[in-house]
All heavy atoms as a GROMACS GRO file, in nm:
protein
  568
    1GLY      N    1   6.407  14.314  20.456
    1GLY     CA    2   6.461  14.339  20.586
    1GLY      C    3   6.605  14.301  20.596
    1GLY      O    4   6.669  14.260  20.499
    2LEU      N    5   6.658  14.316  20.709
    2LEU     CA    6   6.798  14.284  20.737
    2LEU      C    7   6.812  14.134  20.760
    2LEU      O    8   6.742  14.076  20.841
    2LEU     CB    9   6.845  14.359  20.865
    2LEU     CG   10   6.990  14.345  20.900
    2LEU    CD1   11   7.080  14.412  20.797
    2LEU    CD2   12   7.013  14.405  21.038
    3SER      N   13   6.903  14.073  20.686
    3SER     CA   14   6.923  13.929  20.705
    3SER      C   15   7.007  13.904  20.829
    3SER      O   16   7.077  13.997  20.879
    3SER     CB   17   6.997  13.869  20.583
    3SER     OG   18   7.130  13.916  20.578
    4VAL      N   19   6.998  13.785  20.883
    4VAL     CA   20   7.083  13.748  21.000
    4VAL      C   21   7.228  13.755  20.961
    4VAL      O   22   7.311  13.800  21.038
    4VAL     CB   23   7.043  13.604  21.049
    4VAL    CG1   24   7.138  13.562  21.161
    4VAL    CG2   25   6.900  13.604  21.100
    5ALA      N   26   7.261  13.713  20.839
    5ALA     CA   27   7.399  13.721  20.791
    5ALA      C   28   7.452  13.863  20.792
    5ALA      O   29   7.566  13.888  20.837
    5ALA     CB   30   7.412  13.662  20.652
    6ASP      N   31   7.371  13.958  20.746
    6ASP     CA   32   7.414  14.101  20.753
    6ASP      C   33   7.425  14.150  20.896
    6ASP      O   34   7.518  14.224  20.928
    6ASP     CB   35   7.309  14.187  20.679
    6ASP     CG   36   7.332  14.188  20.528
    6ASP    OD1   37   7.439  14.150  20.484
    6ASP    OD2   38   7.236  14.230  20.456
    7ALA      N   39   7.335  14.110  20.985
    7ALA     CA   40   7.341  14.149  21.124
    7ALA      C   41   7.469  14.100  21.187
    7ALA      O   42   7.537  14.173  21.265
    7ALA     CB   43   7.218  14.099  21.201
    8VAL      N   44   7.510  13.976  21.160
    8VAL     CA   45   7.635  13.924  21.215
    8VAL      C   46   7.753  14.002  21.161
    8VAL      O   47   7.845  14.038  21.235
    8VAL     CB   48   7.647  13.772  21.184
    8VAL    CG1   49   7.787  13.722  21.216
    8VAL    CG2   50   7.540  13.696  21.257
    9ALA      N   51   7.752  14.035  21.034
    9ALA     CA   52   7.863  14.111  20.975
    9ALA      C   53   7.873  14.249  21.035
    9ALA      O   54   7.982  14.297  21.069
    9ALA     CB   55   7.846  14.118  20.823
   10VAL      N   56   7.761  14.317  21.053
   10VAL     CA   57   7.758  14.449  21.114
   10VAL      C   58   7.806  14.444  21.260
   10VAL      O   59   7.884  14.528  21.303
   10VAL     CB   60   7.618  14.514  21.099
   10VAL    CG1   61   7.610  14.641  21.183
   10VAL    CG2   62   7.587  14.545  20.955
   11ALA      N   63   7.758  14.342  21.331
   11ALA     CA   64   7.797  14.330  21.472
   11ALA      C   65   7.948  14.303  21.483
   11ALA      O   66   8.014  14.359  21.570
   11ALA     CB   67   7.721  14.215  21.535
   12GLY      N   68   8.002  14.221  21.398
   12GLY     CA   69   8.144  14.194  21.399
   12GLY      C   70   8.225  14.317  21.369
   12GLY      O   71   8.327  14.348  21.436
   13ALA      N   72   8.184  14.396  21.270
   13ALA     CA   73   8.257  14.520  21.239
   13ALA      C   74   8.248  14.619  21.354
   13ALA      O   75   8.344  14.685  21.386
   13ALA     CB   76   8.197  14.580  21.111
   14ALA      N   77   8.133  14.626  21.421
   14ALA     CA   78   8.115  14.715  21.533
   14ALA      C   79   8.206  14.673  21.650
   14ALA      O   80   8.263  14.757  21.720
   14ALA     CB   81   7.970  14.721  21.580
   15ALA      N   82   8.216  14.542  21.671
   15ALA     CA   83   8.302  14.491  21.781
   15ALA      C   84   8.448  14.526  21.756
   15ALA      O   85   8.522  14.562  21.848
   15ALA     CB   86   8.284  14.344  21.795
   16VAL      N   87   8.493  14.510  21.630
   16VAL     CA   88   8.631  14.543  21.596
   16VAL      C   89   8.657  14.692  21.625
   16VAL      O   90   8.758  14.730  21.687
   16VAL     CB   91   8.662  14.511  21.448
   16VAL    CG1   92   8.792  14.570  21.406
   16VAL    CG2   93   8.660  14.361  21.428
   17GLU      N   94   8.565  14.775  21.579
   17GLU     CA   95   8.583  14.921  21.599
   17GLU      C   96   8.580  14.959  21.745
   17GLU      O   97   8.657  15.039  21.795
   17GLU     CB   98   8.477  14.998  21.520
   17GLU     CG   99   8.499  15.146  21.521
   17GLU     CD  100   8.402  15.224  21.433
   17GLU    OE1  101   8.324  15.161  21.359
   17GLU    OE2  102   8.406  15.346  21.440
   18ALA      N  103   8.485  14.900  21.821
   18ALA     CA  104   8.469  14.928  21.961
   18ALA      C  105   8.592  14.887  22.044
   18ALA      O  106   8.620  14.944  22.146
   18ALA     CB  107   8.346  14.862  22.020
   19SER      N  108   8.663  14.788  21.996
   19SER     CA  109   8.785  14.741  22.067
   19SER      C  110   8.911  14.813  22.024
   19SER      O  111   9.019  14.772  22.058
   19SER     CB  112   8.798  14.589  22.050
   19SER     OG  113   8.826  14.558  21.916
   20GLY      N  114   8.892  14.920  21.948
   20GLY     CA  115   9.008  15.000  21.905
   20GLY      C  116   9.062  14.966  21.771
   20GLY      O  117   9.162  15.024  21.727
   21GLY      N  118   8.998  14.876  21.703
   21GLY     CA  119   9.043  14.837  21.570
   21GLY      C  120   8.992  14.932  21.464
   21GLY      O  121   8.926  15.033  21.494
   22PRO      N  122   9.024  14.904  21.340
   22PRO     CA  123   8.981  14.994  21.231
   22PRO      C  124   8.832  14.988  21.203
   22PRO      O  125   8.767  14.889  21.238
   22PRO     CB  126   9.060  14.938  21.111
   22PRO     CG  127   9.077  14.794  21.140
   22PRO     CD  128   9.093  14.789  21.290
   23ARG      N  129   8.784  15.092  21.142
   23ARG     CA  130   8.643  15.091  21.097
   23ARG      C  131   8.638  15.007  20.971
   23ARG      O  132   8.719  15.019  20.882
   23ARG     CB  133   8.598  15.234  21.068
   23ARG     CG  134   8.455  15.242  21.028
   23ARG     CD  135   8.414  15.387  21.003
   23ARG     NE  136   8.275  15.394  20.972
   23ARG     CZ  137   8.177  15.420  21.060
   23ARG    NH1  138   8.208  15.450  21.186
   23ARG    NH2  139   8.053  15.421  21.024
   24ILE      N  140   8.540  14.913  20.969
   24ILE     CA  141   8.526  14.821  20.855
   24ILE      C  142   8.395  14.851  20.783
   24ILE      O  143   8.290  14.849  20.846
   24ILE     CB  144   8.528  14.674  20.903
   24ILE    CG1  145   8.658  14.646  20.977
   24ILE    CG2  146   8.509  14.581  20.785
   24ILE    CD1  147   8.657  14.509  21.048
   25ALA      N  148   8.406  14.885  20.656
   25ALA     CA  149   8.286  14.910  20.575
   25ALA      C  150   8.219  14.775  20.545
   25ALA      O  151   8.284  14.682  20.502
   25ALA     CB  152   8.324  14.981  20.446
   26ILE      N  153   8.090  14.769  20.570
   26ILE     CA  154   8.016  14.646  20.548
   26ILE      C  155   7.912  14.671  20.440
   26ILE      O  156   7.831  14.758  20.448
   26ILE     CB  157   7.943  14.600  20.678
   26ILE    CG1  158   8.040  14.578  20.790
   26ILE    CG2  159   7.853  14.478  20.654
   26ILE    CD1  160   8.135  14.464  20.767
   27GLY      N  161   7.919  14.589  20.336
   27GLY     CA  162   7.819  14.591  20.230
   27GLY      C  163   7.702  14.503  20.275
   27GLY      O  164   7.721  14.394  20.323
   28LEU      N  165   7.583  14.551  20.257
   28LEU     CA  166   7.465  14.474  20.296
   28LEU      C  167   7.408  14.401  20.177
   28LEU      O  168   7.443  14.430  20.062
   28LEU     CB  169   7.359  14.569  20.359
   28LEU     CG  170   7.409  14.645  20.481
   28LEU    CD1  171   7.295  14.736  20.530
   28LEU    CD2  172   7.451  14.552  20.590
   29GLY      N  173   7.322  14.307  20.201
   29GLY     CA  174   7.256  14.233  20.093
   29GLY      C  175   7.280  14.084  20.094
   29GLY      O  176   7.242  14.013  19.998
   30ARG      N  177   7.340  14.033  20.202
   30ARG     CA  178   7.360  13.890  20.212
   30ARG      C  179   7.225  13.819  20.226
   30ARG      O  180   7.134  13.874  20.284
   30ARG     CB  181   7.447  13.856  20.333
   30ARG     CG  182   7.591  13.899  20.320
   30ARG     CD  183   7.661  13.892  20.455
   30ARG     NE  184   7.792  13.950  20.449
   30ARG     CZ  185   7.817  14.078  20.449
   30ARG    NH1  186   7.720  14.167  20.453
   30ARG    NH2  187   7.941  14.126  20.438
   31LEU      N  188   7.218  13.699  20.179
   31LEU     CA  189   7.097  13.620  20.192
   31LEU      C  190   7.117  13.512  20.298
   31LEU      O  191   7.223  13.451  20.301
   31LEU     CB  192   7.058  13.554  20.059
   31LEU     CG  193   7.029  13.651  19.944
   31LEU    CD1  194   7.002  13.575  19.817
   31LEU    CD2  195   6.913  13.743  19.978
   32ASP      N  196   7.021  13.491  20.380
   32ASP     CA  197   7.028  13.381  20.476
   32ASP      C  198   7.002  13.249  20.405
   32ASP      O  199   6.928  13.246  20.305
   32ASP     CB  200   6.924  13.402  20.588
   32ASP     CG  201   6.961  13.514  20.679
   32ASP    OD1  202   7.079  13.539  20.702
   32ASP    OD2  203   6.867  13.578  20.734
   33ALA      N  204   7.063  13.144  20.453
   33ALA     CA  205   7.037  13.011  20.397
   33ALA      C  206   6.893  12.971  20.421
   33ALA      O  207   6.832  13.008  20.523
   33ALA     CB  208   7.133  12.909  20.460
   34SER      N  209   6.839  12.896  20.330
   34SER     CA  210   6.701  12.849  20.347
   34SER      C  211   6.695  12.706  20.404
   34SER      O  212   6.586  12.656  20.429
   34SER     CB  213   6.628  12.853  20.212
   34SER     OG  214   6.696  12.772  20.119
   35ALA      N  215   6.809  12.643  20.420
   35ALA     CA  216   6.815  12.506  20.473
   35ALA      C  217   6.937  12.493  20.565
   35ALA      O  218   7.032  12.572  20.553
   35ALA     CB  219   6.821  12.407  20.358
   36ALA      N  220   6.936  12.388  20.644
   36ALA     CA  221   7.048  12.360  20.733
   36ALA      C  222   7.171  12.328  20.654
   36ALA      O  223   7.164  12.292  20.536
   36ALA     CB  224   7.012  12.243  20.825
   37ALA      N  225   7.290  12.340  20.718
   37ALA     CA  226   7.414  12.311  20.655
   37ALA      C  227   7.418  12.166  20.606
   37ALA      O  228   7.364  12.076  20.669
   37ALA     CB  229   7.530  12.334  20.753
   38PRO      N  230   7.481  12.143  20.491
   38PRO     CA  231   7.486  12.006  20.439
   38PRO      C  232   7.566  11.910  20.531
   38PRO      O  233   7.651  11.960  20.608
   38PRO     CB  234   7.558  12.020  20.303
   38PRO     CG  235   7.622  12.153  20.305
   38PRO     CD  236   7.544  12.238  20.403
   39ALA      N  237   7.543  11.786  20.520
   39ALA     CA  238   7.607  11.686  20.606
   39ALA      C  239   7.758  11.689  20.592
   39ALA      O  240   7.829  11.652  20.684
   39ALA     CB  241   7.554  11.547  20.572
   40THR      N  242   7.809  11.734  20.476
   40THR     CA  243   7.954  11.733  20.457
   40THR      C  244   8.023  11.824  20.558
   40THR      O  245   8.143  11.805  20.584
   40THR     CB  246   7.992  11.777  20.314
   40THR    OG1  247   7.936  11.907  20.291
   40THR    CG2  248   7.942  11.679  20.212
   41LEU      N  249   7.955  11.921  20.612
   41LEU     CA  250   8.016  12.010  20.710
   41LEU      C  251   8.049  11.938  20.839
   41LEU      O  252   8.128  11.987  20.917
   41LEU     CB  253   7.926  12.130  20.740
   41LEU     CG  254   7.909  12.230  20.626
   41LEU    CD1  255   7.815  12.342  20.668
   41LEU    CD2  256   8.043  12.288  20.578
   42GLY      N  257   7.987  11.824  20.864
   42GLY     CA  258   8.014  11.749  20.985
   42GLY      C  259   8.131  11.658  20.981
   42GLY      O  260   8.175  11.598  21.078
   43ARG      N  261   8.191  11.638  20.860
   43ARG     CA  262   8.305  11.549  20.846
   43ARG      C  263   8.435  11.618  20.882
   43ARG      O  264   8.457  11.734  20.844
   43ARG     CB  265   8.314  11.498  20.703
   43ARG     CG  266   8.202  11.404  20.670
   43ARG     CD  267   8.233  11.326  20.541
   43ARG     NE  268   8.270  11.415  20.430
   43ARG     CZ  269   8.199  11.425  20.318
   43ARG    NH1  270   8.090  11.355  20.300
   43ARG    NH2  271   8.236  11.509  20.222
   44PRO      N  272   8.524  11.552  20.952
   44PRO     CA  273   8.652  11.614  20.985
   44PRO      C  274   8.733  11.645  20.859
   44PRO      O  275   8.723  11.578  20.759
   44PRO     CB  276   8.724  11.506  21.065
   44PRO     CG  277   8.618  11.415  21.114
   44PRO     CD  278   8.510  11.420  21.009
   45ILE      N  279   8.815  11.752  20.868
   45ILE     CA  280   8.910  11.783  20.760
   45ILE      C  281   9.048  11.765  20.820
   45ILE      O  282   9.083  11.835  20.915
   45ILE     CB  283   8.892  11.928  20.714
   45ILE    CG1  284   8.752  11.954  20.657
   45ILE    CG2  285   8.997  11.963  20.609
   45ILE    CD1  286   8.730  12.097  20.622
   46ALA      N  287   9.122  11.674  20.766
   46ALA     CA  288   9.258  11.649  20.816
   46ALA      C  289   9.344  11.603  20.700
   46ALA      O  290   9.293  11.551  20.599
   46ALA     CB  291   9.255  11.543  20.926
   47GLN      N  292   9.472  11.619  20.714
   47GLN     CA  293   9.570  11.575  20.616
   47GLN      C  294   9.679  11.501  20.689
   47GLN      O  295   9.706  11.527  20.806
   47GLN     CB  296   9.625  11.692  20.538
   47GLN     CG  297   9.519  11.760  20.453
   47GLN     CD  298   9.576  11.878  20.375
   47GLN    OE1  299   9.698  11.909  20.381
   47GLN    NE2  300   9.495  11.947  20.300
   48PRO      N  301   9.747  11.409  20.619
   48PRO     CA  302   9.858  11.334  20.687
   48PRO      C  303   9.959  11.430  20.742
   48PRO      O  304   9.995  11.529  20.680
   48PRO     CB  305   9.917  11.252  20.570
   48PRO     CG  306   9.805  11.238  20.471
   48PRO     CD  307   9.728  11.364  20.482
   49GLY      N  308  10.001  11.403  20.864
   49GLY     CA  309  10.105  11.485  20.928
   49GLY      C  310  10.050  11.602  21.004
   49GLY      O  311  10.126  11.680  21.060
   50ASP      N  312   9.917  11.619  21.008
   50ASP     CA  313   9.858  11.731  21.078
   50ASP      C  314   9.882  11.720  21.231
   50ASP      O  315   9.887  11.610  21.284
   50ASP     CB  316   9.706  11.735  21.059
   50ASP     CG  317   9.664  11.802  20.930
   50ASP    OD1  318   9.750  11.865  20.863
   50ASP    OD2  319   9.547  11.795  20.895
   51GLU      N  320   9.894  11.832  21.293
   51GLU     CA  321   9.893  11.835  21.436
   51GLU      C  322   9.746  11.835  21.481
   51GLU      O  323   9.656  11.870  21.402
   51GLU     CB  324   9.960  11.962  21.490
   51GLU     CG  325  10.107  11.969  21.459
   51GLU     CD  326  10.172  12.094  21.514
   51GLU    OE1  327  10.112  12.157  21.605
   51GLU    OE2  328  10.281  12.130  21.469
   52ALA      N  329   9.719  11.798  21.603
   52ALA     CA  330   9.580  11.792  21.650
   52ALA      C  331   9.503  11.923  21.634
   52ALA      O  332   9.387  11.927  21.602
   52ALA     CB  333   9.575  11.746  21.797
   53ARG      N  334   9.578  12.036  21.653
   53ARG     CA  335   9.509  12.166  21.643
   53ARG      C  336   9.479  12.206  21.498
   53ARG      O  337   9.415  12.307  21.478
   53ARG     CB  338   9.595  12.272  21.711
   53ARG     CG  339   9.606  12.253  21.860
   53ARG     CD  340   9.685  12.359  21.929
   53ARG     NE  341   9.768  12.446  21.847
   53ARG     CZ  342   9.762  12.580  21.844
   53ARG    NH1  343   9.680  12.643  21.923
   53ARG    NH2  344   9.839  12.650  21.764
   54ASP      N  345   9.530  12.133  21.402
   54ASP     CA  346   9.507  12.164  21.260
   54ASP      C  347   9.377  12.101  21.209
   54ASP      O  348   9.328  12.138  21.100
   54ASP     CB  349   9.620  12.115  21.171
   54ASP     CG  350   9.756  12.180  21.202
   54ASP    OD1  351   9.755  12.288  21.263
   54ASP    OD2  352   9.857  12.122  21.161
   55VAL      N  353   9.322  12.004  21.282
   55VAL     CA  354   9.209  11.926  21.231
   55VAL      C  355   9.079  11.992  21.266
   55VAL      O  356   9.049  12.024  21.383
   55VAL     CB  357   9.213  11.781  21.289
   55VAL    CG1  358   9.094  11.700  21.241
   55VAL    CG2  359   9.341  11.714  21.250
   56VAL      N  360   8.994  12.015  21.164
   56VAL     CA  361   8.862  12.072  21.183
   56VAL      C  362   8.771  11.952  21.206
   56VAL      O  363   8.755  11.863  21.122
   56VAL     CB  364   8.816  12.150  21.059
   56VAL    CG1  365   8.676  12.200  21.078
   56VAL    CG2  366   8.911  12.267  21.035
   57LYS      N  367   8.703  11.949  21.323
   57LYS     CA  368   8.622  11.833  21.357
   57LYS      C  369   8.473  11.854  21.356
   57LYS      O  370   8.394  11.761  21.357
   57LYS     CB  371   8.660  11.784  21.499
   57LYS     CG  372   8.804  11.741  21.513
   57LYS     CD  373   8.840  11.708  21.651
   57LYS     CE  374   8.990  11.684  21.664
   57LYS     NZ  375   9.035  11.689  21.803
   58ARG      N  376   8.431  11.979  21.364
   58ARG     CA  377   8.287  12.008  21.378
   58ARG      C  378   8.244  12.117  21.281
   58ARG      O  379   8.322  12.177  21.212
   58ARG     CB  380   8.261  12.053  21.521
   58ARG     CG  381   8.295  11.948  21.621
   58ARG     CD  382   8.237  11.980  21.756
   58ARG     NE  383   8.269  11.868  21.842
   58ARG     CZ  384   8.310  11.883  21.969
   58ARG    NH1  385   8.324  12.002  22.019
   58ARG    NH2  386   8.335  11.778  22.041
   59THR      N  387   8.113  12.143  21.287
   59THR     CA  388   8.056  12.246  21.200
   59THR      C  389   8.102  12.386  21.243
   59THR      O  390   8.128  12.468  21.162
   59THR     CB  391   7.901  12.241  21.205
   59THR    OG1  392   7.861  12.113  21.163
   59THR    CG2  393   7.841  12.344  21.117
   60LEU      N  394   8.116  12.411  21.372
   60LEU     CA  395   8.169  12.538  21.424
   60LEU      C  396   8.314  12.522  21.456
   60LEU      O  397   8.359  12.419  21.501
   60LEU     CB  398   8.092  12.582  21.546
   60LEU     CG  399   7.944  12.615  21.524
   60LEU    CD1  400   7.879  12.644  21.660
   60LEU    CD2  401   7.932  12.734  21.431
   61PRO      N  402   8.393  12.628  21.437
   61PRO     CA  403   8.535  12.619  21.472
   61PRO      C  404   8.553  12.601  21.621
   61PRO      O  405   8.482  12.663  21.700
   61PRO     CB  406   8.597  12.749  21.425
   61PRO     CG  407   8.480  12.844  21.411
   61PRO     CD  408   8.360  12.760  21.384
   62GLU      N  409   8.644  12.515  21.658
   62GLU     CA  410   8.665  12.486  21.800
   62GLU      C  411   8.770  12.581  21.858
   62GLU      O  412   8.863  12.622  21.785
   62GLU     CB  413   8.714  12.343  21.815
   62GLU     CG  414   8.615  12.239  21.771
   62GLU     CD  415   8.672  12.100  21.777
   62GLU    OE1  416   8.741  12.070  21.876
   62GLU    OE2  417   8.650  12.022  21.685
   63PRO      N  418   8.760  12.610  21.986
   63PRO     CA  419   8.867  12.688  22.048
   63PRO      C  420   8.998  12.614  22.037
   63PRO      O  421   9.003  12.492  22.046
   63PRO     CB  422   8.822  12.697  22.195
   63PRO     CG  423   8.682  12.659  22.199
   63PRO     CD  424   8.656  12.572  22.079
   64GLY      N  425   9.104  12.685  22.011
   64GLY     CA  426   9.236  12.624  22.006
   64GLY      C  427   9.278  12.579  21.867
   64GLY      O  428   9.387  12.522  21.853
   65LEU      N  429   9.195  12.598  21.764
   65LEU     CA  430   9.238  12.560  21.630
   65LEU      C  431   9.356  12.643  21.592
   65LEU      O  432   9.367  12.761  21.626
   65LEU     CB  433   9.126  12.588  21.527
   65LEU     CG  434   9.022  12.482  21.502
   65LEU    CD1  435   8.921  12.526  21.400
   65LEU    CD2  436   9.084  12.349  21.459
   66SER      N  437   9.450  12.581  21.521
   66SER     CA  438   9.566  12.656  21.471
   66SER      C  439   9.523  12.743  21.353
   66SER      O  440   9.410  12.736  21.307
   66SER     CB  441   9.670  12.557  21.422
   66SER     OG  442   9.620  12.485  21.309
   67THR      N  443   9.616  12.824  21.303
   67THR     CA  444   9.580  12.904  21.188
   67THR      C  445   9.550  12.817  21.068
   67THR      O  446   9.462  12.851  20.988
   67THR     CB  447   9.696  13.003  21.152
   67THR    OG1  448   9.817  12.927  21.137
   67THR    CG2  449   9.715  13.106  21.260
   68VAL      N  450   9.618  12.702  21.058
   68VAL     CA  451   9.586  12.609  20.949
   68VAL      C  452   9.444  12.559  20.962
   68VAL      O  453   9.365  12.557  20.866
   68VAL     CB  454   9.684  12.488  20.952
   68VAL    CG1  455   9.640  12.378  20.856
   68VAL    CG2  456   9.826  12.536  20.917
   69GLY      N  457   9.404  12.519  21.084
   69GLY     CA  458   9.268  12.469  21.106
   69GLY      C  459   9.162  12.576  21.081
   69GLY      O  460   9.059  12.548  21.023
   70LEU      N  461   9.189  12.699  21.126
   70LEU     CA  462   9.090  12.809  21.102
   70LEU      C  463   9.074  12.837  20.951
   70LEU      O  464   8.965  12.855  20.901
   70LEU     CB  465   9.135  12.934  21.172
   70LEU     CG  466   9.112  12.932  21.325
   70LEU    CD1  467   9.181  13.054  21.387
   70LEU    CD2  468   8.964  12.930  21.358
   71ARG      N  469   9.186  12.836  20.880
   71ARG     CA  470   9.177  12.860  20.738
   71ARG      C  471   9.099  12.750  20.668
   71ARG      O  472   9.019  12.774  20.581
   71ARG     CB  473   9.317  12.875  20.677
   71ARG     CG  474   9.384  13.002  20.726
   71ARG     CD  475   9.526  13.011  20.682
   71ARG     NE  476   9.529  13.070  20.549
   71ARG     CZ  477   9.638  13.083  20.479
   71ARG    NH1  478   9.753  13.041  20.528
   71ARG    NH2  479   9.636  13.136  20.360
   72ARG      N  480   9.121  12.623  20.707
   72ARG     CA  481   9.043  12.513  20.651
   72ARG      C  482   8.894  12.528  20.682
   72ARG      O  483   8.811  12.505  20.595
   72ARG     CB  484   9.096  12.380  20.710
   72ARG     CG  485   9.220  12.334  20.651
   72ARG     CD  486   9.260  12.203  20.709
   72ARG     NE  487   9.395  12.168  20.661
   72ARG     CZ  488   9.466  12.077  20.715
   72ARG    NH1  489   9.425  12.009  20.822
   72ARG    NH2  490   9.586  12.050  20.666
   73TYR      N  491   8.863  12.564  20.804
   73TYR     CA  492   8.722  12.578  20.844
   73TYR      C  493   8.658  12.684  20.754
   73TYR      O  494   8.554  12.661  20.696
   73TYR     CB  495   8.709  12.619  20.988
   73TYR     CG  496   8.568  12.663  21.018
   73TYR    CD1  497   8.468  12.570  21.036
   73TYR    CD2  498   8.538  12.798  21.024
   73TYR    CE1  499   8.338  12.611  21.055
   73TYR    CE2  500   8.406  12.841  21.042
   73TYR     CZ  501   8.306  12.745  21.060
   73TYR     OH  502   8.178  12.784  21.079
   74PHE      N  503   8.718  12.799  20.743
   74PHE     CA  504   8.656  12.908  20.664
   74PHE      C  505   8.653  12.877  20.517
   74PHE      O  506   8.560  12.917  20.447
   74PHE     CB  507   8.724  13.042  20.695
   74PHE     CG  508   8.688  13.094  20.832
   74PHE    CD1  509   8.777  13.103  20.933
   74PHE    CD2  510   8.555  13.132  20.858
   74PHE    CE1  511   8.743  13.145  21.058
   74PHE    CE2  512   8.516  13.176  20.986
   74PHE     CZ  513   8.611  13.183  21.087
   75ARG      N  514   8.754  12.804  20.465
   75ARG     CA  515   8.745  12.762  20.324
   75ARG      C  516   8.626  12.667  20.302
   75ARG      O  517   8.559  12.674  20.203
   75ARG     CB  518   8.874  12.690  20.286
   75ARG     CG  519   8.965  12.775  20.199
   75ARG     CD  520   9.084  12.702  20.146
   75ARG     NE  521   9.198  12.747  20.224
   75ARG     CZ  522   9.281  12.670  20.291
   75ARG    NH1  523   9.270  12.542  20.286
   75ARG    NH2  524   9.380  12.722  20.359
   76ARG      N  525   8.602  12.578  20.401
   76ARG     CA  526   8.493  12.482  20.386
   76ARG      C  527   8.359  12.552  20.381
   76ARG      O  528   8.269  12.504  20.315
   76ARG     CB  529   8.497  12.382  20.505
   76ARG     CG  530   8.378  12.289  20.498
   76ARG     CD  531   8.395  12.168  20.584
   76ARG     NE  532   8.390  12.199  20.727
   76ARG     CZ  533   8.396  12.107  20.821
   76ARG    NH1  534   8.409  11.979  20.786
   76ARG    NH2  535   8.390  12.136  20.948
   77VAL      N  536   8.344  12.663  20.445
   77VAL     CA  537   8.216  12.733  20.441
   77VAL      C  538   8.211  12.840  20.333
   77VAL      O  539   8.124  12.924  20.334
   77VAL     CB  540   8.177  12.792  20.581
   77VAL    CG1  541   8.157  12.682  20.682
   77VAL    CG2  542   8.280  12.892  20.628
   78GLY      N  543   8.306  12.836  20.240
   78GLY     CA  544   8.300  12.918  20.123
   78GLY      C  545   8.376  13.051  20.128
   78GLY      O  546   8.357  13.131  20.045
   79LEU      N  547   8.458  13.068  20.231
   79LEU     CA  548   8.535  13.194  20.240
   79LEU      C  549   8.680  13.168  20.196
   79LEU      O  550   8.725  13.056  20.196
   79LEU     CB  551   8.532  13.246  20.386
   79LEU     CG  552   8.392  13.274  20.439
   79LEU    CD1  553   8.397  13.308  20.586
   79LEU    CD2  554   8.326  13.383  20.362
   80SER      N  555   8.747  13.275  20.159
   80SER     CA  556   8.884  13.263  20.114
   80SER      C  557   8.972  13.355  20.193
   80SER      O  558   8.926  13.435  20.271
   80SER     CB  559   8.894  13.292  19.965
   80SER     OG  560   8.854  13.428  19.941
   81ASP      N  561   9.104  13.340  20.171
   81ASP     CA  562   9.202  13.425  20.240
   81ASP      C  563   9.182  13.566  20.211
   81ASP      O  564   9.194  13.644  20.149
   81ASP     CB  565   9.344  13.383  20.210
   81ASP     CG  566   9.373  13.243  20.270
   81ASP    OD1  567   9.309  13.205  20.365
   81ASP    OD2  568   9.464  13.178  20.217
   0.00000   0.00000   0.00000
């Protein structure tokens, strides 16, 4: 069947297209996790000299994160630029 991960990817691509953005081809076949996120996802990610908006504090990205903070969040969950 369709995984939740695939459903989220398809929904995101549909939202981009519906809002006037480009059509995004989505490859299917993602697997859903079989267990909850590891405890390390709950630890803040910060570096000396960071502004408050650069610090990732929770498992989900918070509103107002800077581009630095968003990139850190997505790197932590296994995504790259």
